[in-house]
Structures are given as structure tokens and as C-alpha cells.
C-alpha positions in Angstrom: 76.0 96.1 79.3 76.1 99.7 81.6 78.6 100.2 84.2 78.1 102.5 87.3 81.0 104.9 88.6 80.9 104.6 91.9 81.4 108.0 93.4 83.5 107.4 97.1 87.0 109.0 98.4 89.8 107.6 100.5 90.7 110.6 102.7 89.9 108.9 105.7 91.3 105.7 104.7 94.8 107.7 103.6 95.0 110.0 107.1 94.4 106.7 109.7 97.2 104.9 107.3 99.9 108.2 107.6 98.5 108.3 111.7 99.2 105.0 112.2 102.3 104.5 110.8 101.3 101.7 108.9 100.2 99.9 111.9 97.3 98.0 109.5 100.5 96.1 108.9 101.0 92.6 109.9 105.0 92.5 109.5 105.9 88.6 108.9 109.9 89.3 108.6 112.4 92.1 109.1 111.5 95.3 107.9 114.5 95.9 105.1 113.0 98.9 102.3 116.3 98.7 99.8 116.2 102.7 98.9 117.2 103.9 95.9 119.5 105.4 97.9 121.0 102.2 98.7 120.9 101.2 95.7 122.9 103.9 94.6 126.0 102.9 93.0 125.8 99.4 94.4 124.6 96.0 93.7 121.5 95.8 93.8 120.3 95.0 97.0 118.5 91.7 97.3 116.0 92.0 99.2 112.2 91.8 98.5 109.0 93.8 100.6 105.7 92.1 99.2 102.6 93.6 101.0 99.1 91.1 100.6 96.1 90.7 101.5 94.4 88.3 103.2 92.7 86.6 100.3 93.3 83.5 99.3 94.6 84.0 95.3 97.3 86.5 96.5 98.3 84.6 99.6 98.8 81.8 97.6 101.1 83.3 95.4 102.7 85.5 96.8 103.7 82.7 99.3 104.9 81.1 95.9 107.0 84.6 95.0 108.8 84.4 98.2 110.1 80.8 97.4 111.3 81.3 94.2 112.9 84.7 94.9 114.8 83.1 97.8 115.5 79.6 96.0 116.5 80.3 93.0 117.2 84.1 92.7 119.0 84.3 96.4 116.7 87.1 97.5 115.6 87.8 101.0 111.9 88.0 101.1 109.9 90.1 103.9 106.4 89.3 103.3 103.4 92.1 105.0 99.9 91.5 105.5 98.1 94.3 105.2 94.1 96.1 104.7 94.0 97.3 100.9 94.1 101.0 101.8 97.4 100.8 103.9 98.6 98.4 101.0 98.4 101.0 98.3 100.2 103.7 100.5 102.8 101.7 102.1 103.7 101.0 98.0 103.1 104.9 97.2 105.1 106.0 100.0 108.2 103.5 99.5 107.9 101.4 102.3 107.3 97.8 100.3 108.4 97.5 97.0 105.2 95.9 95.8 101.4 95.1 96.4 100.6 91.6 94.9 97.1 92.0 93.9 95.5 95.3 92.6 92.3 94.8 91.0 91.8 97.2 89.0 87.7 97.4 88.6 87.4 97.6 92.4 90.8 99.4 93.2 90.0 102.8 90.9 89.5 104.8 93.3 92.6 103.5 95.2 94.4 103.9 92.3 93.2 107.6 91.7 94.4 108.4 95.3 97.8 107.4 94.4 97.9 105.1 91.5 101.1 108.6 90.7 103.1 106.8 92.6 102.6 103.5 91.2 103.7 101.6 88.8 101.8 99.0 86.6 104.1 95.9 86.6 101.6 93.5 84.6 99.2 91.1 84.9 99.7 87.9 87.9 95.8 86.4 86.4 93.5 87.5 84.1 89.8 86.1 83.8 89.0 87.4 87.2 84.9 87.6 88.3 83.3 89.1 91.4 79.6 89.2 93.3 77.4 88.1 95.3 77.6 84.1 96.0 75.8 81.5 96.8 75.0 78.0 97.4 73.9 76.6 93.8 71.3 75.0 95.9 69.4 78.3 97.4 66.5 78.7 94.4 67.6 82.1 93.3 69.6 82.8 90.6 69.3 87.0 90.6 70.3 89.7 93.2 67.4 91.7 92.8 65.4 88.2 94.3 67.1 88.1 97.7 64.9 90.8 99.1 62.0 88.0 98.8 63.9 85.7 100.4 65.6 87.6 103.1 64.6 85.6 106.2 66.0 82.5 104.7 69.0 84.3 104.1 68.6 85.6 108.2 68.5 89.1 106.7 72.3 89.1 106.6 75.0 89.3 103.2 78.6 88.0 104.9 81.3 89.9 104.2 85.0 90.2 103.6 87.5 93.0 105.6 86.4 96.2 105.2 88.4 98.0 103.2 88.0 95.7 100.1 86.9 97.5 97.0 83.8 95.0 96.3 83.0 95.7 99.9 82.4 99.8 99.6 80.3 98.7 96.2 78.2 96.2 97.5 77.5 98.9 100.4 77.4 102.4 98.1 76.1 100.5 95.3 74.5 97.0 94.8 72.2 97.4 98.3 70.9 101.3 97.5 70.5 100.6 93.3 68.9 97.0 94.0 67.3 98.3 98.0 68.3 95.0 99.2 67.3 94.7 102.8 69.7 93.2 104.1 73.1 93.7 105.9 76.1 93.4 104.9 78.8 92.7 107.9 82.3 92.6 107.5 84.3 89.7 109.0 87.5 88.7 106.6 88.4 86.0 103.9 88.7 83.3 105.8 85.5 84.3 108.2 83.5 84.0 105.1 84.9 80.8 103.9 83.9 79.2 107.5 80.4 81.0 107.6 79.8 79.6 103.9 81.1 75.9 105.0 78.9 75.7 108.1 75.7 76.4 105.6 76.6 74.3 103.1 77.6 71.7 105.7 74.2 72.9 107.4 71.6 72.9 103.9 71.0 76.6 105.1 70.9 79.5 103.0 73.5 82.2 102.9 75.3 85.1 100.5 78.5 86.6 100.4 80.8 89.3 98.9 82.9 86.1 96.7 84.9 86.1 93.8 87.0 83.8 91.7 90.0 82.7 91.4 89.2 80.9 94.8 89.3 77.5 95.9 85.6 77.5 97.0 84.3 77.1 93.8 86.7 73.9 93.5 85.2 73.4 97.3 81.4 73.9 96.6 79.0 74.3 94.1 77.9 77.5 93.8 76.9 80.7 91.5 77.6 84.3 91.2 73.7 85.7 91.8 73.7 87.8 88.0 73.4 91.5 87.7 70.6 93.1 85.9 71.9 94.6 82.6 71.3 97.9 84.2 72.1 98.1 87.0 75.9 96.5 86.5 78.6 97.4 88.6 81.1 93.8 88.4 82.3 92.8 85.6 85.6 90.2 84.2 89.2 91.5 84.7 92.9 91.0 86.4 94.7 91.1 88.7 97.7 93.6 88.3 101.2 93.3 90.5 101.9 97.7 91.9 105.2 98.3 92.6 106.7 101.8 93.8 107.4 104.2 91.2 111.3 104.1 91.5 111.8 100.1 91.9 112.8 99.7 88.1 115.7 102.1 89.4 117.0 100.4 92.0 115.6 96.7 92.4 115.5 96.1 88.1 115.6 92.3 88.8 112.6 92.1 91.3 110.9 94.7 89.1 111.6 92.2 85.7 110.4 89.3 87.7 107.6 90.4 89.0 106.3 91.9 85.6 107.1 88.1 84.2 104.9 86.6 87.1 101.5 84.7 85.7 100.0 82.1 86.8 96.8 80.5 84.3 93.1 79.5 86.1 94.1 75.7 86.3 97.6 76.7 87.6 96.3 78.9 90.6 93.1 77.0 91.3 95.2 73.9 92.2 98.2 75.8 94.5 95.2 77.5 96.1 93.4 73.7 96.8 96.7 72.0 97.8 97.0 74.5 100.5 93.9 75.0 101.5 94.2 71.1 101.7 97.3 71.0 103.9 98.2 70.8 107.3 101.3 72.1 106.2 102.3 76.1 106.4 101.6 78.2 103.1 105.6 78.2 103.1 105.6 74.5 102.5 103.1 74.2 100.2 104.2 76.7 97.9 107.8 74.9 97.7 106.4 71.5 96.9 104.2 73.1 94.3 107.2 75.3 93.0 109.4 72.0 92.3 106.6 70.2 90.8 106.3 72.8 88.3 109.9 74.5 87.8 109.1 75.1 84.2 106.0 77.5 84.7 108.0 79.6 87.7 111.3 79.3 86.2 110.0 81.4 83.1 109.5 84.3 85.5 113.4 84.2 86.5 115.0 87.1 84.4 
């Protein structure tokens, strides 16, 4: 199968992030960057500043990392939720220690821009897949069949946040290449699943931008629409953690922990479903999961 290279530039996003001073982020704790100068000649600062995106899998394992670092390793952990572009910029600029959800297959344009100021800390999850997703009762199987049923889909593809790689790929490649007559409507991960839930409950047709790992595949019977062999853009991949370039110099223990962090599909699926089904805060569910799976998380501790 033939993969297409997309011609996309990030200069507008980067200039916006610089101008706004990283206001695309929503800090959930006090900021403390723990710079290299701070660490020079002193004990390694036990502060971890981690950026993540509001996507189900990243929310789950980033909060799991938080409770492991805090309760088993004595760290102060500051989590910052951000859009993808500002998150990469914040890590590249040294304002965050790591970005917890790099999808190389769909984030290559970001990596081309700032990758020389990042260090790949390894794979946290293997076996990703993504594409246009419909409920299994929808009687089409291919992207190329969408136009014939556009009215049933109300002329809309329900998307996630506009900065996501698969949103840009859908807009810049999938829609023109397949000559789709549906409008891509950005929203967010939670808004997309809310729309999907409402449609499934009503038995209505809906198409969304979706991906595995995600709890929605455990909740509903869904399928990813097939790509034409000569128009393939989405392939199986993995999720990486990207650190700032000097993280191993002034925070070697944190860097080692993030390198060791890895979840299998059953493990991550279990954690995500428990978070989605619980009425408790995400961090509380992550803490409970940690103590129920200590052999998993203890293996990450250097």
C-alpha cells in the first residue's frame, strides 16, 4: 500500500503559540520547570511537568504516571492539558519536561519543525489505528462509499480538536482525494464521543474521526472505514513520549521512568474503561488501578 506525504506547515501555529505565551494550555498545578541550571551541582529536582492532550488514552496514562511519580517516587507532578501544537512548542522550548502523546505517523509535521529540540523517550503504547469510524449497523465499509449516503450522515464528519494530526490529514488529504461532499466539523475528543453516543442510542448514522486505543471501541460496536489501496494515509503505529532535549541531563530519573513506561492494549483498555465508567476523578481511578496493578507500574521505576 502506498502512503501519501502531506504538505503541511506549522509556522502559523508556532507563531501563535509564541505570541500567546502558551495560553493554549490549561495548567492543573503550579508551574515549576526544574531547569538544567537548577539541577547543576545539586540533587536532581523531583518535579515533573507533563503536557498532554484531552484524548482518552493520554488522559488515562498521563494521570497514571502522575500518581506513580507522586506516591511511589516522591515527585511533585504538574499536568498541563494543551492542544497538540502548543504542547510540542512548550516541550521544545523547555517549558515542559515531556509531551505524553506523540503519534509519529500523524505528527510528522510537528516533528519536522521542532524535533531537533526534542528527545524521543520511547513507546508507551504499540498498535495504534485510526480513521473514519462508523457504528457497525451503518451499511457501508469504505470511505469511498460516504458520498452515496451523505444525507444519512447529515453531510457531516464529526471531528475532534482542529490541531490534531488526523484532522489535518482528513481535511488536507482524505476529503479532496476521495472528493467527499461531507463537511469536517471540529469539536473535541469528549464532544465527539458524546455525539457518537447520542447517534448510537437513536440508531442514527454518524461518521467520526476515531482511533484505537480508545474506550469507545469497548463501549459500542464500531468499525473503521476501509481506505482504498492507492489512497492509504493511516497505518498502524505507536504512541511515543517526547522529552525536552536536556531532560536526561538534569532529570535522569524522570527520563528513565518515562522511557520505561509502557502499557499493553488490555492494560490500557482496562484503565480507560474504568475511568469512563467511574464517577470519581480521573486521578482517583488511576490511583486505584495503580495499586491493583503494582507489578506493572513498579517495573517502570528506575
